[in-house]
C-alpha positions in Angstrom: 115.5 99.5 92.8 118.4 101.3 94.8 117.9 104.6 92.8 114.1 104.0 93.6 114.7 104.1 97.2 117.1 107.0 97.3 114.2 109.6 95.2 111.9 108.1 97.3 112.9 109.3 100.6 112.6 113.2 99.0 109.2 112.5 100.3 109.7 111.7 104.4 108.1 113.3 106.7 105.6 114.7 103.3 103.7 111.8 102.5 102.4 110.0 105.4 100.2 108.3 106.2 101.0 107.0 103.2 104.2 105.0 101.9 107.7 107.2 100.5 107.4 105.5 96.8 110.1 105.8 94.0 109.6 105.2 90.0 112.1 104.7 87.6 111.4 104.2 84.1 114.0 102.5 82.0 113.8 101.6 78.2 117.0 99.8 76.1 118.6 99.7 79.5 118.8 103.3 80.3 116.5 105.2 82.6 114.2 107.6 81.1 111.9 109.0 83.9 112.1 108.7 87.4 109.3 110.7 90.0 108.5 110.2 93.9 105.3 110.9 95.5 105.5 113.9 97.0 103.4 115.4 99.6 100.3 113.2 100.9 96.9 113.6 98.9 99.1 114.5 95.4 100.4 112.4 92.4 101.9 109.0 92.8 105.5 108.2 92.1 104.1 106.4 88.9 102.2 109.4 87.5 105.2 111.5 88.2 107.6 109.5 86.4 105.4 108.8 83.4 105.3 113.1 83.2 108.4 113.4 82.8 108.9 111.8 79.4 108.4 113.1 76.1 108.0 110.1 74.3 105.1 108.1 75.4 105.2 105.9 72.3 108.4 104.0 73.9 106.6 102.6 77.0 105.0 99.6 75.7 108.9 98.7 75.4 109.8 100.2 78.8 110.4 98.6 82.1 108.8 100.1 85.4 110.6 99.7 88.9 108.7 100.9 92.1 109.4 99.9 95.8 106.2 99.6 96.6 102.9 97.3 94.7 101.5 100.1 92.6 98.1 100.8 94.6 94.9 99.5 93.0 92.1 102.0 95.2 90.6 104.8 94.6 92.0 107.8 97.6 92.9 111.0 97.5 94.1 109.6 93.9 92.7 107.1 91.5 94.7 103.7 91.2 97.7 104.1 89.7 97.9 100.5 88.3 95.5 101.6 86.1 97.7 104.2 84.7 100.2 101.2 84.3 98.0 99.4 82.2 96.9 102.1 80.2 100.5 102.7 78.7 100.4 98.9 78.5 104.2 98.8 80.0 106.0 95.8 79.4 107.7 94.6 83.0 106.6 95.8 86.3 109.5 95.3 89.0 109.0 95.8 92.7 110.9 95.6 96.0 107.9 95.0 98.3 104.1 93.9 98.3 101.6 96.9 100.3 100.8 95.3 103.6 97.3 97.7 103.5 94.5 95.3 103.1 93.1 97.5 100.4 96.1 96.5 98.1 97.5 93.6 99.3 98.0 91.9 96.2 95.7 93.6 94.1 97.3 95.9 92.2 100.5 92.7 91.2 97.2 90.3 90.0 95.6 93.2 88.3 98.8 93.8 86.4 99.2 89.9 85.6 95.5 89.9 84.5 95.9 92.3 81.5 99.2 90.6 80.6 102.0 92.4 81.9 105.0 90.5 83.0 105.7 91.2 87.1 109.0 90.5 89.5 108.8 90.9 93.3 111.3 91.2 96.3 113.9 92.8 94.9 115.9 94.3 97.9 113.0 93.3 99.9 114.1 93.8 102.9 116.0 97.6 102.0 112.3 98.3 100.6 110.9 97.1 104.1 113.3 99.1 106.1 112.8 102.9 103.8 109.1 102.5 104.4 109.1 101.0 108.1 107.0 103.4 109.8 104.4 101.9 107.6 104.8 98.2 107.6 104.9 98.1 111.5 101.9 100.2 110.9 100.0 97.6 109.4 101.8 94.4 110.3 102.1 95.9 114.1 98.5 97.4 114.4 100.2 100.6 116.2 102.9 103.2 114.9 106.2 103.4 114.7 108.0 103.9 118.5 111.2 106.2 118.0 112.9 107.0 122.1 115.4 109.7 121.8 117.6 111.3 124.3 120.4 113.5 125.1 122.2 112.1 128.2 125.4 113.3 129.8 128.8 111.5 129.2 128.5 110.0 133.2 124.2 108.7 132.2 122.5 111.5 133.2 119.8 113.0 131.3 118.5 115.7 133.8 119.9 117.5 136.5 117.8 116.2 140.3 115.5 119.3 139.8 114.2 118.1 136.2 116.4 120.7 134.9 118.3 118.9 130.9 118.7 122.2 129.3 120.6 122.1 127.6 123.2 118.9 127.3 123.4 118.3 123.9 124.8 121.0 121.4 123.2 123.9 119.3 123.7 121.0 115.6 122.3 118.1 118.2 119.4 120.0 118.7 119.0 121.5 115.2 119.1 117.7 114.0 116.2 117.2 116.6 114.1 119.6 115.0 114.9 117.6 111.9 113.1 114.6 113.5 110.6 115.7 114.2 109.5 117.1 110.5 110.0 113.7 109.5 107.5 111.9 112.0 103.6 112.2 112.6 103.8 113.0 116.4 106.0 113.9 119.2 105.3 112.5 122.7 106.3 113.5 126.2 105.5 112.9 129.9 103.9 115.2 132.5 107.3 116.3 133.7 108.8 117.1 130.7 106.1 119.1 129.8 106.2 121.0 133.4 109.6 121.6 133.8 110.9 122.2 130.1 107.8 123.6 128.6 108.8 122.5 125.4 107.3 123.7 122.3 107.4 120.3 120.1 107.7 121.8 117.0 109.7 122.6 114.2 112.1 125.4 114.5 115.5 125.5 113.3 114.8 123.0 110.2 112.5 123.6 107.7 109.6 120.9 107.0 105.8 120.3 108.9 105.1 120.6 112.8 104.2 117.0 113.9 101.2 116.5 116.2 102.2 116.8 119.7 101.4 114.5 122.4 101.6 115.1 125.9 100.6 112.8 128.9 98.7 114.2 132.3 97.0 111.3 134.0 95.1 113.5 136.6 95.0 116.1 134.3 97.5 119.0 136.5 99.4 120.7 134.1 99.2 124.6 133.9 96.8 125.3 131.0 99.5 128.0 130.4 102.3 125.8 129.2 103.4 125.5 125.6 101.3 122.3 124.5 98.5 124.2 125.5 99.1 127.3 123.6 96.6 125.3 120.2 99.0 126.6 117.7 99.3 123.0 116.8 97.2 120.1 117.0 97.5 118.5 120.2 96.1 115.4 122.3 96.5 115.2 126.1 95.7 112.0 127.1 95.2 111.2 130.8 91.9 109.8 133.0 89.6 112.2 133.3 88.3 113.5 130.3 87.9 113.9 126.9 87.4 117.4 125.2 87.6 119.0 122.5 88.7 122.3 121.7 90.3 123.9 118.7 93.3 122.8 118.1 93.6 120.8 121.6 91.8 117.2 122.4 91.7 115.8 126.0 91.2 112.2 125.3 90.4 109.9 128.6 92.6 106.3 127.9 92.3 103.3 130.4 95.0 103.3 133.4 95.3 99.8 133.7 96.2 99.4 130.2 98.0 102.8 129.9 100.0 102.2 126.5 98.0 100.3 124.4 95.2 102.1 124.9 97.2 105.2 124.3 98.5 103.2 120.8 95.7 101.9 120.0 94.1 105.5 119.3 97.4 106.6 118.1 96.9 103.8 115.7 92.9 104.5 114.8 93.8 108.4 113.7 96.3 107.1 111.5 99.2 108.4 113.2 101.8 106.0 112.0 104.9 107.6 114.2 106.0 109.0 117.0 109.1 110.1 118.0 108.6 110.1 122.2 111.4 112.7 124.1 111.2 111.9 127.6 111.4 111.8 130.0 113.0 109.1 131.5 110.0 107.4 133.1 107.6 107.4 130.0 111.1 106.1 128.0 111.8 103.4 130.7 107.6 102.3 130.5 108.1 101.8 126.1 111.2 99.4 127.0 109.9 97.3 129.4 106.9 97.0 127.5 109.1 96.1 124.5 107.3 98.7 122.7 109.7 100.5 120.6 111.6 99.9 117.4 114.2 102.6 117.0 116.3 104.5 119.9 118.7 107.9 119.3 121.1 108.8 122.0 123.1 112.4 121.6 126.0 111.9 124.3 127.6 114.8 125.5 131.5 115.7 127.1 129.0 117.2 129.9 128.7 115.9 133.5 126.4 116.7 136.2 127.6 113.8 138.8 124.1 112.8 140.1 120.7 113.2 138.3 118.0 111.7 136.4 119.3 108.3 135.4 119.2 107.4 131.6 116.7 104.9 130.2 118.1 101.2 130.5 117.4 99.1 127.1 118.6 96.0 124.9 119.6 97.4 121.2 120.9 96.6 117.3 123.9 99.3 117.2 123.4 100.3 114.1 124.7 103.9 113.5 126.9 105.9 115.4 128.6 109.3 114.6 130.3 112.6 115.9 128.1 115.4 115.9 130.9 118.0 116.9 131.4 117.5 120.4 128.5 115.4 120.8 128.3 111.8 120.4 125.4 109.9 118.1 124.6 106.2 118.4 121.4 104.2 117.1 120.1 100.9 118.1 116.9 99.6 116.5 114.9 96.6 118.2 116.1 92.9 117.4 111.9 92.7 116.8 112.0 95.7 114.2 110.7 95.4 110.7 113.8 96.0 108.9 116.0 93.0 110.8 112.6 90.3 110.8 112.4 90.0 106.5 
């Protein structure tokens, strides 16, 4: 099952809104085939694993390991459970049942009806952590929310004039581009858009660009900002108008329930994860509403002396590492999916 987890991660940033899935086929205690879901809309892990095997005659004597319950409905591809039944596998071992109501136990039931032995709950917590974006989306009806910022050694994320370039080092900034490639969307507030004029795309890493999200309550941002260049699908959340351009959509939401309305709209669009990159006020608003799952902080040796203070929060430290002269800290929300099981 751990091998399933390892190869499933190869699909990170490529398969959403589908989950990351790996499949390992074992015959007489030896791995004879494996595969993973590589790209949304393309073959699922089970299909790729079976394709990797030259002698299909041994499949009725083989066991399949999959980190997530095989799908039982038609989507972009046919149901994987039908493929497993077709090849008459002896046993199917699964880490997590699928939280998607379209599956949710139906795949397991279909296998059992056909006389195929099943086993579930293997390394269940690790499996949920691997697909925490997918589980959060279905169990909390909102995207998985990552909060990210860089801060100085004395605890500031920008100078008093909102200037924040550059706090972290070049390698840390490259890492942030990798993070962008792994999430469905990246979000900034009005001040970050205005003072930093970010592109919010993936430049220093290879991968897909996330959908760009910007909050501009009263539609006062300059239309010449990089975020409005229509090079990448972009949503501008505001209190004023609904309007659609080529690659830019203005979305009017309720000012009295701002964050819940924003997340509800993202949920309807099947955006399963967002990376919130600033600024301080927006980050703090997510924290105060307890609408976050993960915090990532890059702390540099630079000092500002004064400026905009880094957000305040309480979380469970899950990882720390050195990035040349920067220090990286990662925290989980105690109520996050991976910590609930």
